[in-house]
C-alpha positions in Angstrom: 0.0 0.0 0.0 2.8 2.4 0.9 4.5 2.0 -2.5 1.2 2.7 -4.2 0.8 5.9 -2.3 4.4 6.8 -3.0 4.0 6.2 -6.8 0.7 8.2 -6.9 2.4 11.2 -5.2 5.3 11.0 -7.5 3.0 10.9 -10.5 1.1 13.9 -9.2 4.3 15.9 -8.7 5.8 15.1 -12.1 2.5 15.7 -13.8 2.3 19.2 -12.2 5.9 19.8 -13.4 5.1 18.5 -16.9 2.0 20.8 -17.1 4.2 23.8 -16.2 6.7 22.6 -18.9 4.0 22.4 -21.5 2.4 25.7 -20.6 5.7 27.6 -20.6 6.9 25.9 -23.8 3.7 27.0 -25.6 3.5 30.5 -24.2 7.1 31.7 -23.7 8.8 33.7 -26.4 12.1 33.2 -24.6 12.1 29.4 -24.8 15.4 28.1 -26.2 15.6 24.3 -26.4 19.2 23.0 -26.0 20.2 19.8 -27.7 20.0 16.9 -25.3 23.4 15.4 -24.5 24.2 12.2 -26.4 24.7 10.2 -23.2 21.0 10.6 -22.4 20.2 7.9 -25.0 22.8 5.5 -23.7 21.5 6.1 -20.1 18.0 5.3 -21.3 19.2 1.9 -22.7 21.0 1.3 -19.4 17.9 1.9 -17.4 15.8 -0.3 -19.6 18.4 -3.1 -19.2 18.3 -2.6 -15.5 14.5 -2.9 -15.4 14.8 -6.1 -17.6 17.4 -7.5 -15.2 15.0 -6.8 -12.2 12.2 -8.6 -13.9 14.4 -11.6 -14.8 15.6 -11.7 -11.2 12.1 -11.7 -9.8 11.2 -14.6 -12.1 14.2 -16.6 -11.0 13.2 -16.0 -7.4 9.7 -17.4 -8.2 11.4 -20.6 -9.3 13.4 -20.7 -6.1 16.7 -19.9 -7.7 18.0 -17.5 -5.0 21.6 -17.4 -6.2 20.5 -16.5 -9.8 18.1 -14.0 -8.4 20.9 -12.2 -6.4 23.2 -12.1 -9.5 20.5 -10.6 -11.7 19.2 -8.3 -8.9 22.7 -6.9 -8.2 23.4 -6.6 -12.0 20.2 -4.5 -12.3 21.2 -2.5 -9.3 24.7 -1.8 -10.8 23.0 -0.7 -14.0 20.8 1.7 -12.0 23.9 3.1 -10.4 25.6 3.4 -13.8 22.5 5.3 -15.0 22.9 7.8 -12.2 26.6 8.3 -13.0 25.6 8.7 -16.7 23.1 11.4 -15.7 26.0 13.3 -13.9 28.0 13.0 -17.1 24.9 14.4 -19.0 24.9 17.4 -16.6 28.6 17.9 -17.2 28.0 17.8 -21.0 25.2 20.4 -20.5 27.5 22.7 -18.5 30.3 22.3 -21.1 27.8 23.3 -23.8 27.0 26.5 -21.7 23.7 25.5 -20.3 23.1 26.0 -16.6 20.0 25.8 -14.4 19.5 29.6 -14.9 20.4 29.8 -18.6 16.8 29.6 -19.8 13.5 27.9 -19.0 14.2 24.8 -21.1 17.6 24.1 -19.4 16.0 24.7 -16.0 13.4 22.0 -16.8 16.2 19.6 -18.0 18.0 19.9 -14.6 14.8 19.8 -12.6 13.4 16.7 -14.4 16.7 14.8 -14.5 17.7 15.8 -10.9 14.4 14.9 -9.2 14.1 11.7 -11.2 17.7 10.9 -10.1 16.8 11.5 -6.5 13.8 9.2 -6.7 15.9 6.6 -8.5 18.5 6.9 -5.7 15.8 5.9 -3.3 15.0 3.0 -5.5 18.6 1.9 -5.5 18.6 2.0 -1.7 15.5 -0.3 -1.7 17.2 -2.6 -4.3 20.2 -2.9 -2.0 18.0 -3.6 1.0 16.4 -6.5 -0.9 19.8 -7.7 -1.9 21.4 -7.9 1.5 18.5 -8.3 3.9 18.3 -11.6 5.8 14.7 -12.6 5.1 14.7 -15.8 7.2 13.2 -14.0 10.2 11.5 -11.1 8.5 7.8 -10.5 8.5 7.9 -10.0 4.7 9.3 -12.6 2.4 12.0 -11.9 -0.1 9.7 -12.5 -3.0 7.1 -10.0 -1.7 9.9 -7.4 -1.1 11.4 -8.0 -4.5 8.0 -7.7 -6.2 7.1 -4.4 -4.5 10.6 -2.9 -5.1 10.5 -4.0 -8.7 7.1 -2.3 -9.2 8.8 1.0 -8.1 11.8 0.4 -10.3 9.7 -0.3 -13.4 7.7 2.8 -12.6 10.8 4.9 -12.4 11.9 3.5 -15.8 8.5 4.4 -17.3 8.7 7.8 -15.7 12.1 8.3 -17.3 10.8 7.4 -20.7 7.9 9.9 -20.3 10.4 12.7 -19.1 12.7 12.0 -22.0 9.9 12.1 -24.5 8.7 15.4 -23.0 12.2 16.9 -23.1 12.9 15.6 -26.7 9.5 16.6 -28.1 9.5 19.9 -26.3 12.3 21.3 -28.2 
């Protein structure tokens, strides 16, 4: 239930931000869309691979293959961390191109969307690590339930990223 409430609140927040983005994009005569850094596309592929690894891990766990689950789960987690590092590289590329948070409205939204998504993804990585290293033998929740709930959040964050990327790309 808590993850559902969390997802709904994140959706509401990002929809409000997306509405502001769309409104300002349509009404501003000062809007200058910078070109998205190339690494954004590589990061997207990395996040999709991470989500795929999480799903494969969850399925392995359903078959009782705990060792294979851990391998895939940690691989997906590592890909998530790589995505975050890639986002920092994207910020660096943006800065080198002369775009800062205060440069214009479009660059501000780029930093806001990617930064806030990154913070939410960092929370997901912490949850992924928790599922990886928690001893579930005496826990009130089983490993499979924990993995399922955290994977829902992770897949949601992947879908949110695709939405934000489409918004940034199509909003230029």
